[in-house]
C-alpha atoms as one frame of an Amber mdcrd trajectory, in Angstrom:
protein
  50.662  49.173  15.389  49.256  47.064  18.184  45.648  47.659  16.948  46.685
  46.553  13.367  48.318  43.376  14.784  45.163  42.515  16.705  42.995  43.129
  13.654  45.389  40.992  11.527  45.099  38.100  14.084  41.279  38.549  14.007
  41.337  38.079  10.156  43.505  35.060  10.365  41.207  33.443  12.916  38.144
  34.193  10.798  39.701  32.722   7.569  41.251  29.687   9.291  38.118  27.531
   9.089  34.939  27.358   7.168  32.343  30.134   7.681  29.974  28.979  10.407
  26.451  30.489  10.493  24.006  29.833  13.327  20.478  30.748  14.459  19.278
  30.858  17.982  15.863  31.816  19.607  17.068  33.037  23.063  13.568  32.969
  24.579  12.720  36.480  25.754  15.759  38.502  26.474  14.453  41.738  28.034
  16.223  44.524  29.805  15.323  46.424  33.018  13.885  49.492  31.383  10.172
  49.751  31.497   9.022  50.588  27.845   5.330  49.594  28.405   5.541  46.910
  25.762   7.067  44.079  27.806   5.421  40.788  28.451   3.809  40.860  31.971
   6.465  38.530  33.479   9.305  40.870  32.192   7.980  44.085  33.662  11.113
  45.326  35.580  11.326  44.853  39.343   7.727  43.650  39.678   6.157  40.671
  41.312   7.589  38.260  38.774  11.080  39.217  40.016  12.496  40.176  36.700
  15.306  42.155  38.569  19.051  42.899  38.238  19.979  39.490  39.611  17.838
  37.465  37.260  18.752  39.612  34.259  22.480  39.115  34.971  21.979  35.343
  35.144  20.016  35.272  31.860  22.521  37.499  30.130  25.570  35.683  31.370
  24.027  32.237  30.407  23.342  33.552  26.934  26.916  34.826  26.650  28.119
  31.356  27.621  26.129  29.814  24.735  27.322  32.292  22.168  31.016  31.985
  23.256  30.791  28.148  23.047  28.901  28.217  19.749  31.550  30.574  18.251
  29.800  31.006  14.916  31.023  33.704  12.610  27.472  34.942  12.077  24.668
  34.367  14.600  21.074  35.146  14.063  19.050  35.865  17.201  15.343  35.964
  17.860  13.368  37.228  20.759  15.680  40.121  21.787  13.794  43.118  23.172
  15.785  46.058  21.661  18.876  47.441  19.941  20.417  48.331  23.363  20.588
  44.710  24.220  22.291  43.871  20.830  24.876  46.629  21.584  25.297  45.170
  25.110  25.942  41.580  23.653  28.391  43.084  21.243  30.261  44.815  24.092
  30.328  41.580  26.066  31.428  39.596  22.940  34.017  41.997  21.271  34.979
  39.428  18.591  31.565  40.272  17.009  32.453  43.634  15.380  29.115  44.031
  13.563  25.417  43.786  14.448  22.098  44.513  12.956  18.627  44.609  14.590
  15.073  45.267  13.733  11.634  45.249  15.433   8.304  47.009  15.141   7.794
  49.912  17.603   4.615  48.343  18.968   6.112  44.830  19.299   7.701  43.435
  22.487  10.581  41.653  20.788  12.722  41.819  17.652  15.548  40.016  15.911
  19.109  40.707  14.927  22.580  39.464  13.893  25.949  39.338  15.686  28.744
  39.013  13.122  32.516  38.757  12.770  31.903  39.162   9.084  31.393  42.718
   7.628  27.902  43.851   7.321  27.529  45.748   4.076  23.836  46.888   4.612
  20.728  45.811   6.308  17.001  46.484   5.856  13.756  44.860   6.956  10.865
  43.313   4.906   7.442  44.236   6.277   4.847  41.587   7.036   1.888  43.264
   8.581  -1.700  42.233   9.594  -4.698  44.336  10.515  -5.290  43.213  13.976
  -1.965  41.585  15.031   1.622  42.710  15.329   4.454  40.160  14.917   7.977
  40.886  13.407   9.444  42.022  10.180  11.973  39.788   8.349  15.576  41.045
   8.723  17.589  41.057   5.429  21.288  41.641   6.067  24.014  41.682   3.362
  27.480  40.372   4.311  30.777  40.604   2.573  33.347  37.805   3.142  36.618
  37.766   1.209  35.050  40.115  -1.390  32.093  37.755  -1.766  28.698  39.214
  -1.048  25.732  37.176   0.305  22.533  37.790   2.148  21.071  36.159   5.177
  17.390  36.520   5.984  16.583  36.210   9.721  13.014  35.110  10.311  10.652
  34.851  13.357   7.205  33.812  12.039   4.022  33.814  14.114   3.563  30.987
  16.545   1.017  28.187  16.324  -1.360  30.152  18.407  -2.549  31.310  14.981
  -3.443  29.321  11.832  -1.110  28.531   9.007  -2.457  31.449   6.870  -0.246
  33.816   8.937   2.878  31.820   8.266   1.924  31.475   4.635   1.817  35.243
   4.282   5.350  35.370   5.716   6.549  32.722   3.295   4.939  34.417   0.254
   6.484  37.778   1.246   9.939  36.074   1.611   9.658  34.019  -1.552   8.622
  37.080  -3.527  11.738  38.903  -2.292  14.154  36.063  -3.144  12.629  35.753
  -6.560  13.871  39.263  -7.238  17.385  38.182  -6.587  19.483  36.657  -9.414
  19.346  32.812  -9.352  23.023  32.529  -8.880  23.165  35.049  -5.968  24.156
  33.382  -2.716  21.646  33.744   0.209  20.518  31.801   3.200  17.042  31.778
   4.861  17.097  30.989   8.599  15.488  31.514  11.909  12.506  30.510  13.878
   9.821  29.661  11.253   7.549  28.135  13.902   7.146  25.356  11.305   8.421
  21.707  11.378  10.651  20.828   8.418   7.785  18.325   7.509   4.987  20.781
   8.328   2.901  19.534   5.462   2.577  16.315   7.546   2.453  17.640  10.962
  -0.229  20.294  10.790  -2.804  18.224   8.895  -4.286  16.895  12.148  -5.322
  20.350  13.369  -8.296  22.044  12.049  -7.182  25.236  13.694  -3.812  25.274
  12.046  -4.914  24.004   8.654  -6.843  26.967   7.435  -5.045  26.965   4.054
  -6.375  23.895   2.388  -3.279  21.845   3.194  -0.715  24.445   2.039   2.213
  25.346   4.348   4.479  28.288   4.205   7.756  26.457   4.635   7.090  23.471
   2.389   4.766  24.495  -0.547   5.552  28.312  -0.654   9.239  28.358   0.033
   9.350  25.056  -2.043  11.347  22.862   0.347   8.977  20.232  -1.078   7.442
  19.721  -4.535   4.539  17.284  -4.826   4.867  16.406  -1.115   8.582  15.189
  -1.830  11.540  17.021  -0.227  14.023  18.831  -2.231  17.224  16.860  -1.915
  20.706  16.942  -3.217  19.647  14.809  -6.198  17.180  17.366  -7.615  17.992
  20.849  -6.246  19.971  21.872  -9.328  17.384  20.396 -11.718  14.275  22.348
 -10.701  13.065  25.529 -12.538  11.278  26.753  -9.614  12.985  28.714  -6.814
  13.457  25.884  -4.508  15.269  25.443  -1.063  17.038  22.538   0.700  16.245
  22.301   4.291  19.391  21.295   6.322  17.362  19.176   8.734  17.519  16.443
   6.028  21.177  16.127   6.673  20.486  14.524  10.070  18.985  11.171  10.980
  15.108  11.514  11.743  15.642  10.827  15.395  18.203  13.772  15.715  15.828
  16.356  14.091  14.823  18.692  16.919  15.595  22.169  18.208  12.757  22.155
  20.760  10.689  19.583  22.691   6.966  19.746  23.237   5.399  17.049  25.374
   8.693  15.166  24.991   8.253  15.106  21.222  10.810  16.414  18.684  10.019
  19.709  16.975  11.962  21.675  14.337  10.653  25.278  14.516  14.129  26.521
  13.609  15.580  25.882  10.201  18.404  26.850   7.857  17.273  26.729   4.191
  19.659  27.067   1.243  18.939  27.655  -2.496  20.578  26.072  -5.522  23.086
  28.933  -5.687  24.756  27.428  -2.558  25.561  24.256  -4.765  26.364  26.018
  -8.088  30.204  25.915  -7.806  30.636  29.700  -8.009  31.209  31.638  -4.800
  29.844  30.528  -1.489  28.966  26.863  -1.028  27.263  24.907   1.712  29.300
  22.050   3.084  27.007  19.056   3.166  26.512  17.156   6.399  28.125  20.173
   8.367  24.663  21.019   9.880  24.119  20.126  13.551  22.292  21.008  16.640
  24.360  22.609  19.361  23.481  20.757  22.517  26.269  20.592  25.165  25.087
  18.927  28.430  24.439  22.308  30.106  21.751  22.884  27.326  20.480  19.403
  26.815  20.675  16.413  29.081  18.518  13.277  29.713  16.215  14.186  26.856
  15.419  17.590  28.316  16.216  21.136  27.122  17.467  23.307  29.961  15.196
  26.228  29.304  14.775  29.469  31.424  12.878  28.461  34.473   9.802  30.102
  35.879   7.197  28.995  38.373   4.226  27.121  36.918   1.667  29.395  38.518
  -0.570  30.496  35.647  -1.582  33.665  37.617   1.880  34.854  38.387   5.001
  33.476  36.826   8.173  34.110  38.909  11.676  33.834  37.583  13.817  31.299
  39.199  17.177  32.486  37.928  18.088  29.262  36.104  18.308  27.973  32.642
  18.853  29.208  29.114  16.223  28.876  26.422  13.484  26.543  25.228  15.291
  26.327  21.857  18.613  24.804  20.987  20.842  26.707  18.470  21.500  25.177
  15.061  24.599  25.828  13.026  26.026  24.988   9.569  29.292  25.558   7.726
  29.954  27.293   4.400  32.992  27.763   2.346  34.518  29.913  -0.538  37.311
  27.466  -1.199  37.487  25.997  -4.644  38.173  22.619  -3.082  34.790  22.673
  -1.422  32.916  23.262  -4.697  31.489  20.725  -7.066  29.563  19.540  -4.005
  26.723  17.761  -5.747  29.138  15.915  -8.018  31.171  14.755  -5.114  28.120
  13.479  -3.308  26.904  11.513  -6.217  30.318  10.128  -6.855  30.829   8.931
  -3.355  27.293   7.669  -2.921  27.166   3.909  -2.510  24.717   1.805  -4.365
  21.711   0.804  -2.259  21.997  -2.874  -1.613  20.310  -3.485   1.703  17.332
  -2.345   3.805  19.894  -0.581   6.023  20.924   1.511   3.074  17.266   2.599
   2.695  17.404   4.217   6.143  20.104   6.590   4.923  17.942   8.029   2.140
  15.202  10.617   2.170  13.851   9.611  -1.233  14.873   7.310  -4.096  15.990
   8.853  -7.477  15.681   5.418  -9.119  14.153   2.027  -8.236  16.229  -0.339
  -6.222  16.040  -4.148  -5.940  16.055  -6.234  -2.836  16.345 -10.005  -2.883
  15.002 -12.446  -0.231  12.900 -10.039   1.744  10.748 -11.990   4.258   7.249
 -10.905   5.311   7.502 -11.229   9.141   4.267  -9.396  10.028   1.095  -8.642
   8.152  -2.122  -6.785   8.923  -4.532  -6.287   6.128  -2.765  -4.164   3.583
   0.243  -3.347   5.749   3.322  -5.538   6.319   6.853  -5.514   7.849   9.551
  -7.187   5.816  13.097  -8.096   6.780  16.208  -9.723   5.382  18.399 -12.060
   7.382  21.306 -10.077   8.879  19.625  -6.856   7.749  17.024  -4.419   9.177
  13.254  -4.554   8.998  11.075  -1.959   7.309   7.406  -1.108   7.271   5.228
  -1.219   4.150   2.283   1.150   5.014  -0.083  -0.009   2.299  -0.700  -2.153
  -0.798   0.833  -5.214   0.832  -2.372  -7.218   1.034  -1.124  -9.783  -1.550
   2.063 -10.548   0.372   1.959 -13.848   2.388   3.225 -14.038   5.981   6.469
 -16.047   6.049   7.204 -16.058   2.368  10.267 -14.370   0.973  10.181 -12.208
  -2.237  12.425 -10.267  -4.498  10.988  -6.790  -4.705  11.540  -3.447  -6.531
  11.240  -0.544  -4.199  10.235   2.596  -6.133   9.870   5.043  -3.346  10.324
   5.446   0.470   8.890   7.884   3.050   9.735   9.125   6.520   6.569   9.475
   8.507   7.240  11.493  11.762  10.624   9.780  11.864   9.519   6.332  10.915
  10.896   4.917   7.642   8.505   3.254   5.311   8.323   1.709   1.839   5.837
   3.834  -0.063   5.752   2.154  -3.402   6.985  -1.319  -4.461   6.537  -4.176
  -7.031   6.871  -7.775  -6.310   9.386  -9.285  -8.827   9.246 -12.929  -7.588
   7.638 -14.959  -4.875  10.076 -17.477  -3.371  10.016 -19.810  -0.421   8.390
 -20.111   3.018  10.823 -19.777   5.823  10.806 -19.756   9.678   9.979 -16.078
   9.794   9.664 -16.035  13.654  13.328 -16.615  13.834  13.663 -13.035  12.618
  11.765 -11.542  15.633  13.963  -9.848  18.140  13.950 -11.034  21.768  13.845
  -7.896  23.951  15.938  -9.577  26.488  18.915  -9.142  23.984  18.323  -5.616
  22.722  17.726  -2.056  23.950  14.208  -1.267  22.773  14.927   2.469  22.969
  17.605   2.333  20.395  16.366   3.798  17.077  18.299   1.190  15.063  15.603
  -1.294  16.057  12.690   0.672  14.703  10.269  -1.376  12.523  11.464  -4.623
  14.152   8.987  -7.142  15.359   9.746  -7.848  19.114   8.745 -10.499  21.565
   9.076 -11.454  25.261   8.570  -7.898  26.721   6.611  -7.871  29.889   5.043
  -4.997  31.866   2.043  -3.335  33.408  -0.168  -1.005  31.428  -1.002   2.432
  32.602  -2.337   5.304  30.570  -1.376   3.760  27.215   2.157   3.115  28.521
   3.773  -0.140  29.181   5.806   0.229  32.463   8.742  -2.142  32.496   9.555
  -1.190  36.067   8.486   1.685  38.347  10.080   4.460  36.286  10.847   2.944
  32.919   8.070   2.773  30.243   7.435   2.699  26.544   4.267   4.181  24.860
   1.704   1.806  23.404  -0.074   3.130  20.277  -2.959   1.833  18.255  -4.927
   3.521  15.570  -7.986   1.788  16.918  -7.699   2.385  20.610 -10.112  -0.623
  21.301  -7.020  -2.720  20.554  -5.066  -1.346  23.484  -4.888  -3.357  26.779
  -6.654  -1.781  29.715  -5.150   0.138  32.690  -3.679  -2.236  35.170  -3.351
  -5.179  32.742  -0.114  -7.165  33.004   0.798  -8.126  29.468   3.487  -9.877
  27.504   4.298  -8.756  24.061   4.304 -11.733  21.640   4.989 -10.122  18.274
   4.520  -6.446  17.993   5.783  -3.578  15.874   8.609  -1.486  17.589   8.494
   1.972  16.026   9.578   5.552  16.392   7.436   8.697  16.422   8.743  12.205
  16.641  11.926  11.277  18.605  10.473   8.628  20.879  10.264   4.817  20.486
   6.866   3.266  20.880   5.030  -0.085  20.304   2.360  -0.056  17.697  -0.482
  -2.580  18.328  -2.016  -3.663  15.090  -3.971  -6.594  16.462  -5.011  -8.005
  19.753  -2.921 -11.075  19.044   0.234  -8.820  19.409   0.101  -9.413  23.118
  -1.457 -11.587  25.824  -2.871 -10.477  29.121  -1.754 -12.184  32.314   1.536
 -13.365  33.680
């Protein structure tokens, strides 16, 4: 009777809220058994001090994260073996179910912990002639008599070219194409690909060995024609497309890892049109977030598992968690949570200001803005602003705009480039008056230049000393200086004053873009 009561309470707690599904790369959870396939620094009881003490700390820190995350289904990556999944399940008894897979000659695998019943599980092979990575874990769940699948991924890292990740994507896409279009499934895990990979990898000849094709964007179809799948078109496309939940967050908040202090999104949750079709399981829009309590993320730093920096012998310090942050989203089977797209469209406000543009990933129809003033111009680029509104960057085709003049314009499309919002396509409707455009510059003595709400503004009266392409405002506080033509940058040691320069954002950091040497002056 007591067991039945406990199980009944478990069911109530499970059904009380929306279904929460998370993914977390735990960064190398190894046990203390020597299986001869461990990474060197995780050989038990060796010189790297992977010992009982450090294992216990690593395990208990992971348990703390999973307890606080409290998802109904958690996908894990970088777990050494099935025994560790069983140990986690024992330490976290609310997770009654688990699944796990790895190749026998691979160091790490991936699995699920679940409060929701697992109906069955299998793996999808992705193999290469000379390298061993990981299979894709396909697990079928049943929740309130509704069946759905979750595919747990851990694609190859960027130590190899994009062709490896494209093979994973094609294998996964071929599998989901075999599933009925209205069947509910979720793709998640560590894809080792940014949500905007089609932009980020272009700069690397090593990565771009696929003629510009990326696995996450062009194969899994999170983009079509280099435009993201959004709420507005996900139910209209004939192709098997997916919506990447990173688009639910503001660009500056899109990160689950940091590399050289820049935002990266290797972890993703992707959902198909079936999660918006009003039938069974539904994604709850805007429920996606990064789990980052202060013990995991503080002062712009992820509290990863600590090891010495000695490249010849890494030694465990017994501190930290993972180099990834968990991401989580909510789903529902409630009828009230259906008709999702219609609710979004109904509640969507008409775009009336430049501020409104910052809330959009793309435009579904042209919008009209009156009295936008050109406050900066450089060849075919410009920055426009309205009084009591935000500024925005026009990346090209602005050569016919005149500095200081106001215009009525039709904006046809916008773009987010590494976090920076831009007008991509526009038409001038009417040229109007010349105004005192410099009055729209922002004096840096009155604003916080590191606040993302000021991106694309023209700033003035900022003083500092230049060192290694950084403008030091004091001994410890600095902002990066960037110029496409590095000859435009001031020299090391120069004391400069910003006269009228472009305040921008790039992959989670604010920076100053120098377009012309007249943007600053050297000397006190």
